[in-house]
DRENMAR-336067 format. One line per field, with one value per residue (C-alpha): residue number from 1; residue in three letters; x, y, z. Coordinates in steps of 0.001 Angstrom, whole numbers. Layout:
N
pos <- NUM	...
code <- ALA	...
east <- X	...
north <- Y	...
up <- Z	...
***
This chain:
452
pos <- 1	2	3	4	5	6	7	8	9	10	11	12	13	14	15	16	17	18	19	20	21	22	23	24	25	26	27	28	29	30	31	32	33	34	35	36	37	38	39	40	41	42	43	44	45	46	47	48	49	50	51	52	53	54	55	56	57	58	59	60	61	62	63	64	65	66	67	68	69	70	71	72	73	74	75	76	77	78	79	80	81	82	83	84	85	86	87	88	89	90	91	92	93	94	95	96	97	98	99	100	101	102	103	104	105	106	107	108	109	110	111	112	113	114	115	116	117	118	119	120	121	122	123	124	125	126	127	128	129	130	131	132	133	134	135	136	137	138	139	140	141	142	143	144	145	146	147	148	149	150	151	152	153	154	155	156	157	158	159	160	161	162	163	164	165	166	167	168	169	170	171	172	173	174	175	176	177	178	179	180	181	182	183	184	185	186	187	188	189	190	191	192	193	194	195	196	197	198	199	200	201	202	203	204	205	206	207	208	209	210	211	212	213	214	215	216	217	218	219	220	221	222	223	224	225	226	227	228	229	230	231	232	233	234	235	236	237	238	239	240	241	242	243	244	245	246	247	248	249	250	251	252	253	254	255	256	257	258	259	260	261	262	263	264	265	266	267	268	269	270	271	272	273	274	275	276	277	278	279	280	281	282	283	284	285	286	287	288	289	290	291	292	293	294	295	296	297	298	299	300	301	302	303	304	305	306	307	308	309	310	311	312	313	314	315	316	317	318	319	320	321	322	323	324	325	326	327	328	329	330	331	332	333	334	335	336	337	338	339	340	341	342	343	344	345	346	347	348	349	350	351	352	353	354	355	356	357	358	359	360	361	362	363	364	365	366	367	368	369	370	371	372	373	374	375	376	377	378	379	380	381	382	383	384	385	386	387	388	389	390	391	392	393	394	395	396	397	398	399	400	401	402	403	404	405	406	407	408	409	410	411	412	413	414	415	416	417	418	419	420	421	422	423	424	425	426	427	428	429	430	431	432	433	434	435	436	437	438	439	440	441	442	443	444	445	446	447	448	449	450	451	452
code <- UNK	UNK	UNK	UNK	UNK	UNK	UNK	UNK	UNK	UNK	UNK	UNK	UNK	UNK	UNK	UNK	UNK	UNK	UNK	UNK	UNK	UNK	UNK	UNK	UNK	UNK	UNK	UNK	UNK	UNK	UNK	UNK	UNK	UNK	UNK	UNK	UNK	UNK	UNK	UNK	UNK	UNK	UNK	UNK	UNK	UNK	UNK	UNK	UNK	UNK	UNK	UNK	UNK	UNK	UNK	UNK	UNK	UNK	UNK	UNK	UNK	UNK	UNK	UNK	UNK	UNK	UNK	UNK	UNK	UNK	UNK	UNK	UNK	UNK	UNK	UNK	UNK	UNK	UNK	UNK	UNK	UNK	UNK	UNK	UNK	UNK	UNK	UNK	UNK	UNK	UNK	UNK	UNK	UNK	UNK	UNK	UNK	UNK	UNK	UNK	UNK	UNK	UNK	UNK	UNK	UNK	UNK	UNK	UNK	UNK	UNK	UNK	UNK	UNK	UNK	UNK	UNK	UNK	UNK	UNK	UNK	UNK	UNK	UNK	UNK	UNK	UNK	UNK	UNK	UNK	UNK	UNK	UNK	UNK	UNK	UNK	UNK	UNK	UNK	UNK	UNK	UNK	UNK	UNK	UNK	UNK	UNK	UNK	UNK	UNK	UNK	UNK	UNK	UNK	UNK	UNK	UNK	UNK	UNK	UNK	UNK	UNK	UNK	UNK	UNK	UNK	UNK	UNK	UNK	UNK	UNK	UNK	UNK	UNK	UNK	UNK	UNK	UNK	UNK	UNK	UNK	UNK	UNK	UNK	UNK	UNK	UNK	UNK	UNK	UNK	UNK	UNK	UNK	UNK	UNK	UNK	UNK	UNK	UNK	UNK	UNK	UNK	UNK	UNK	UNK	UNK	UNK	UNK	UNK	UNK	UNK	UNK	UNK	UNK	UNK	UNK	UNK	UNK	UNK	UNK	UNK	UNK	UNK	UNK	UNK	UNK	UNK	UNK	UNK	UNK	UNK	UNK	UNK	UNK	UNK	UNK	UNK	UNK	UNK	UNK	UNK	UNK	UNK	UNK	UNK	UNK	UNK	UNK	UNK	UNK	UNK	UNK	UNK	UNK	UNK	UNK	UNK	UNK	UNK	UNK	UNK	UNK	UNK	UNK	UNK	UNK	UNK	UNK	UNK	UNK	UNK	UNK	UNK	UNK	UNK	UNK	UNK	UNK	UNK	UNK	UNK	UNK	UNK	UNK	UNK	UNK	UNK	UNK	UNK	UNK	UNK	UNK	UNK	UNK	UNK	UNK	UNK	UNK	UNK	UNK	UNK	UNK	UNK	UNK	UNK	UNK	UNK	UNK	UNK	UNK	UNK	UNK	UNK	UNK	UNK	UNK	UNK	UNK	UNK	UNK	UNK	UNK	UNK	UNK	UNK	UNK	UNK	UNK	UNK	UNK	UNK	UNK	UNK	UNK	UNK	UNK	UNK	UNK	UNK	UNK	UNK	UNK	UNK	UNK	UNK	UNK	UNK	UNK	UNK	UNK	UNK	UNK	UNK	UNK	UNK	UNK	UNK	UNK	UNK	UNK	UNK	UNK	UNK	UNK	UNK	UNK	UNK	UNK	UNK	UNK	UNK	UNK	UNK	UNK	UNK	UNK	UNK	UNK	UNK	UNK	UNK	UNK	UNK	UNK	UNK	UNK	UNK	UNK	UNK	UNK	UNK	UNK	UNK	UNK	UNK	UNK	UNK	UNK	UNK	UNK	UNK	UNK	UNK	UNK	UNK	UNK	UNK	UNK	UNK	UNK	UNK	UNK	UNK	UNK	UNK	UNK	UNK	UNK	UNK	UNK	UNK	UNK	UNK	UNK	UNK	UNK	UNK	UNK	UNK	UNK	UNK	UNK	UNK	UNK	UNK	UNK	UNK	UNK	UNK	UNK	UNK	UNK	UNK	UNK	UNK	UNK	UNK	UNK	UNK	UNK	UNK	UNK
east <- 214552	218120	219155	217539	219219	222596	221944	220932	223566	224646	222572	224201	224040	221499	222384	221159	218431	216909	217017	213957	212065	212949	211766	208481	207927	208623	206325	203510	203966	203865	200672	198958	200048	198654	195329	195314	196031	193190	190804	191955	191476	188017	186799	188198	186456	183222	183403	184274	181355	178896	180076	180163	183429	187152	189133	192839	193762	191740	193939	196995	195854	196832	200323	201172	200000	201800	205037	204881	204243	206902	209488	208659	208540	211836	213564	212284	213308	216852	217395	214918	214313	212776	209940	206200	204686	201260	202143	202989	200095	197595	198785	199020	195518	194028	195896	194685	191145	191560	192605	189471	187334	188927	188069	184493	183983	186309	187693	189422	191658	192558	195786	196960	196203	198089	201055	201008	200893	204194	205668	204432	205996	209303	208947	208516	211492	213617	212881	213920	217153	218127	220150	217961	219061	216916	219425	218952	215421	216171	219174	217551	214147	214079	215192	212446	209707	210859	210786	207237	206132	207707	205818	202586	203109	203770	200197	198977	200534	200885	198208	195851	192917	193076	189264	189095	186824	187410	190372	193730	195661	197864	201057	201598	205069	205330	201828	202158	199911	200863	199406	202002	199802	200070	203849	203687	201783	204657	207278	205397	205438	209189	209768	207627	209242	212740	212058	210099	212799	215399	213341	211416	213091	212216	208590	208368	209161	206431	205379	204742	201281	200428	199703	196689	194590	192077	192745	190375	191970	195460	194479	192906	195949	198244	196247	196029	199545	202032	204586	208283	208771	206909	210054	210865	207413	207880	209702	207239	204233	205693	206360	203052	201222	202706	201446	197915	197707	198734	196188	193385	194359	193903	190641	192035	190167	190488	194276	194284	192118	194383	197500	195923	195027	198482	200180	198163	198580	202350	202743	200843	202893	206105	205064	202306	200710	196961	197207	198306	195318	192872	194328	194270	190632	189667	191518	189832	186407	187209	188694	185576	183316	185546	185673	181886	181572	184237	184340	181399	182787	182850	179357	177914	179464	178378	174825	174678	175940	173456	170383	170938	167326	166045	168941	169004	169423	171832	174530	173680	173431	176736	176116	172504	173536	176269	173734	171427	174334	175302	171678	171266	174212	172607	174664	176354	176077	174437	177421	180423	179212	175524	175035	174840	177691	178478	175350	177445	179599	183372	182726	186246	187825	186007	183169	184946	183896	180213	180644	182434	179717	176962	178487	180290	177786	178384	180635	182968	182767	183666	186526	187938	187493	189096	191970	192765	192397	194942	197264	197099	197642	200666	202123	201549	203221	206255	206322	206199	208994	211265	214745	214828	212372	212614	211539	208778	207432	207801	205810	203280	202845	202299	199713	197942	197975	196456	193907	192820	192660	190539	188192	187814	186796	184744	182946	182219	180803	178259	177501	179138	181191	181153	182556	186133	188160	190816	191511	190951	194514	195231	191589	190802	192083	195231	198835	200321	198256	199191	202896	203045	201046	203505	206475	204947	204536	208222	209149	206973	208735	212088	210932	209340	212598	214396	211811	212127
north <- -60159	-61476	-59588	-56403	-56864	-57034	-53652	-51930	-50177	-52113	-50927	-49701	-52182	-51242	-51123	-54230	-52319	-51234	-54590	-55983	-52767	-52940	-56555	-55613	-52735	-54933	-57643	-55128	-53800	-57307	-58168	-54959	-55512	-59048	-57715	-55180	-57954	-60043	-57095	-56733	-60424	-60627	-57638	-59002	-62331	-60482	-58405	-61447	-63368	-60572	-60274	-64009	-63784	-63576	-60862	-61124	-57824	-58740	-61801	-59539	-57192	-59291	-60334	-56821	-55260	-57890	-57411	-53631	-53879	-56581	-54426	-51393	-53386	-55150	-51871	-50214	-53197	-52978	-49207	-47771	-50609	-48221	-46220	-45751	-49171	-47685	-45503	-48084	-50497	-47637	-46138	-49585	-50604	-47349	-47705	-51295	-50185	-47520	-50166	-52185	-49091	-48524	-52118	-51429	-47893	-47603	-51014	-49453	-47506	-50469	-51288	-47684	-47481	-50730	-49394	-46185	-48217	-49817	-46417	-44900	-47717	-47140	-43456	-44276	-46639	-44002	-41482	-43999	-44702	-41019	-39540	-39416	-35927	-34443	-31681	-32384	-31018	-28088	-26647	-26393	-25037	-22339	-24825	-27311	-24694	-22944	-26292	-26889	-23406	-23853	-27111	-25526	-22523	-24887	-26163	-22695	-23274	-27036	-28279	-31053	-32934	-36737	-36843	-34195	-31646	-29634	-27782	-28499	-29295	-32121	-32342	-35111	-36628	-39296	-40589	-40345	-37721	-36053	-33144	-30548	-29146	-32484	-32217	-28505	-29080	-31215	-28770	-25913	-27774	-28345	-24672	-23437	-25840	-24798	-21063	-20999	-23080	-20516	-17407	-18771	-16535	-13413	-14502	-14926	-11275	-9523	-5865	-3867	-2592	630	82	2390	422	-2126	-5807	-5918	-2892	-4266	-7527	-5723	-3495	-6490	-8175	-5166	-3820	-4872	-7061	-6300	-9679	-8488	-8108	-11769	-12771	-11093	-13964	-16392	-14419	-13892	-17586	-18672	-15948	-17154	-20665	-19515	-17051	-19743	-22168	-19593	-18725	-22398	-22407	-25184	-23845	-27008	-26931	-23158	-23677	-26481	-24356	-21509	-23784	-25376	-21967	-20617	-23792	-23960	-20246	-20775	-23877	-21908	-18721	-19720	-16313	-16186	-12902	-14795	-17139	-14279	-12273	-15368	-16139	-12545	-12788	-16132	-14585	-11599	-13875	-16022	-13003	-11673	-15070	-15347	-11969	-12474	-16190	-18080	-21426	-20238	-18761	-21939	-24176	-21986	-21718	-25487	-25977	-23583	-24893	-27741	-28897	-26461	-27478	-31256	-31989	-29207	-27506	-29333	-32773	-34027	-33091	-34320	-37717	-37842	-37218	-39910	-42373	-41641	-41986	-45280	-46812	-46883	-48170	-51209	-50358	-52077	-54349	-54162	-54474	-54215	-50455	-47959	-45552	-45000	-42835	-40204	-38351	-38969	-41353	-42759	-39354	-36406	-38488	-41647	-41053	-40994	-44154	-45878	-44850	-46273	-49751	-49872	-47755	-45441	-48133	-47819	-44018	-43928	-46345	-43925	-40938	-42838	-43906	-40333	-39221	-41851	-40784	-37128	-38042	-40227	-37468	-34971	-37359	-37607	-33804	-33380	-35896	-34736	-33491	-30346	-27560	-28318	-31929	-30811	-28338	-30832	-33535	-30955	-29655	-33168	-33768	-30586	-31692	-35104	-33765	-30704	-32531	-35331	-32859	-30721	-33585	-35579	-32426	-31516	-34987	-34738	-30994	-29742	-27301	-26259	-28902	-28442	-30702	-32338	-36040	-38170	-39334	-43006	-43766	-41558	-42325	-40412	-41444	-38093	-38004	-41568	-41007	-37789	-39364	-42269	-39886	-37976	-41252	-41943	-38544	-39186	-42517	-40722	-38227	-40914	-42885	-39779	-39289	-42917
up <- -52188	-51927	-55063	-53762	-50385	-52109	-53720	-50503	-48400	-45338	-42372	-39186	-36339	-33703	-30011	-28163	-26328	-29670	-31461	-29697	-30391	-34088	-34263	-32601	-35043	-38063	-36733	-36205	-39717	-41220	-39351	-40457	-44061	-43981	-42690	-45522	-48019	-46585	-46988	-50587	-51445	-49851	-51838	-55101	-54478	-53719	-56886	-58994	-57516	-58235	-61837	-62397	-64315	-63650	-65382	-66045	-64404	-61308	-60871	-61046	-58268	-55195	-56390	-57636	-54382	-52296	-54251	-53771	-50041	-49593	-51363	-49233	-45985	-46663	-47531	-44372	-42263	-43593	-43695	-41160	-38695	-36173	-37706	-37400	-38245	-39030	-42010	-44686	-43929	-43825	-47116	-48709	-47629	-48882	-52188	-52568	-51822	-54491	-57028	-56197	-56665	-60077	-60993	-59953	-61276	-64289	-65352	-68366	-65952	-63734	-65564	-65339	-61619	-60969	-62907	-60893	-57681	-58690	-59601	-56335	-54316	-56085	-55228	-51539	-51600	-53360	-50606	-47958	-49855	-49819	-46917	-43810	-42748	-45575	-46280	-49969	-49504	-47218	-49051	-52484	-51509	-54199	-56854	-55989	-55876	-59056	-60863	-59662	-60701	-64134	-64682	-63508	-65782	-68685	-68412	-69422	-72857	-73174	-70804	-71881	-70417	-70885	-71034	-73749	-72047	-68904	-67389	-69027	-65851	-67159	-69176	-71713	-71521	-74201	-73578	-69788	-68225	-64965	-63020	-61922	-59140	-57316	-57205	-56421	-53181	-51868	-53132	-51459	-48135	-48499	-49325	-46431	-43959	-45004	-45079	-41824	-40147	-41156	-40314	-37335	-34750	-36736	-37019	-33250	-32548	-30578	-30455	-27254	-26384	-24664	-20998	-20728	-23240	-22146	-22738	-25699	-27325	-26758	-28399	-31356	-31769	-31644	-34361	-36668	-36228	-38889	-37049	-37167	-38817	-41943	-44131	-43558	-44786	-48173	-50001	-48465	-49676	-53152	-53801	-52304	-54229	-57517	-56793	-56002	-58925	-61404	-59959	-60064	-63642	-64467	-62497	-60320	-57307	-55243	-55332	-54670	-51569	-50383	-50821	-48866	-45942	-45877	-46012	-43082	-41055	-41482	-40739	-37500	-36645	-37076	-35291	-32878	-33506	-34024	-35936	-39041	-38830	-38323	-41192	-43395	-42608	-43406	-46718	-47422	-46857	-49061	-51721	-51689	-52164	-54937	-56640	-56480	-58163	-60853	-61754	-63212	-62054	-58428	-58649	-60162	-57519	-54614	-55953	-56474	-52925	-51304	-53124	-55602	-55925	-58598	-60868	-60373	-64088	-64969	-62901	-59636	-61237	-59788	-56178	-56237	-57619	-54983	-52199	-53594	-53679	-50067	-48925	-50801	-48965	-45550	-42644	-44188	-47872	-50807	-51278	-53571	-57155	-56203	-56202	-59035	-58225	-61893	-62100	-60328	-62887	-62556	-59665	-60001	-59343	-57763	-56289	-55203	-51580	-52563	-54652	-51785	-49312	-51509	-51658	-48283	-46360	-43441	-41994	-44964	-44907	-41212	-41887	-44470	-42159	-39276	-41515	-42498	-38881	-37832	-40655	-39570	-35909	-36711	-38877	-36060	-33617	-35881	-36091	-32315	-31698	-34531	-33630	-35789	-36587	-40312	-39815	-37466	-40009	-42864	-41067	-39873	-43416	-44762	-42035	-43132	-46782	-46057	-43587	-45557	-48887	-47431	-45733	-48867	-51148	-48626	-47470	-51088	-51804	-48983	-49438	-46274	-48355	-52038	-54340	-55550	-57801	-55653	-55337	-52259	-51486	-52328	-53221	-56222	-59693	-60533	-60950	-59948	-56771	-55818	-56485	-54454	-51620	-51373	-51500	-48586	-46697	-47347	-45912	-42860	-42363	-42503	-39880	-37698	-37814	-36603	-33857	-32768
***
């Protein structure tokens, strides 16, 4: 770490009254990281014992994870001594858990996931090294989003699927596959935060109601009337619409749903006006009905969600196997390495929550849900305490991404909602998802440092 410390910029000296607070934060973070490392080691020992053999890559998991977390913790201690001490340990523990699940569910992908963990950690560190005022994000909002749209559009012509069959949502860059929609969700949050920060006052304009109307009629008129801020929404709607149209064209319905939720949530955060939420929910309902009528993939997934049992060996096979896996887990699970989660198709990706629940039980499932709830709450706290509207909207948008994405995939796994193909952040296989998730954690740390 001495060589890395020499490369880091010299940190500003804290006032005496903040030094003790910084030490306490760093100590809390170290303790939480050690607990995460202990959880990781115990699970590796369990899996090794069940298999009765030691694999080379399994031996590499603890030191690689520890090196990544030590690098991130040391960098934060030097450059952002006062920050939220929960974010890094929570993300690191989830990412380590995800590596263990790859070792269990898809051992051939373990090396790739470990490599992406290193890359993701470097991504987080890079964000922390950048200027903390985040102007480099806010000033170039159109550039960032246009780049993301260009990459997403490129998949229409050059897209591939690493598994051979299925939607071609990836680009191949010299043997490295990455999914542009993962980066686009972050770039969309940045664009929305920057634009809404700039146009927030216009969006807050209200219209007058006629005094003779009843309260119910006034409320209905207020909802249906086109607000005077409509012209300022046009660029927002155009850029967001391009994102969603491209995703629907690709039949990436999970990402399209996520983008819609994030757009509505951030618009409400910026304006505080329920009319946008109501209009958005109406559009969502109409879009769902239209999608059911026009797209076979939507119709099949909705039918399998409403009544999967007549089609248990065909189109509803995935969700039925997922439900069986969740039911088999019970309260405490069958034990790591003792279940049969690989009977669920793509258990390492779309159905990682079901696989986890089978072997870790409801206790493990509730731990994951609680972890994401804590992550969303800490992100919301950073948003509330941030010094500028842009940072508030950025942290709020990231909270929406983590919360909505986790709900969409976990709800799909247990048949609360129709299944859509998004990853469970940190836990599912996917280098692009892991990298973007760690970058978002880095941005939250920047905002939480500002709030502190």
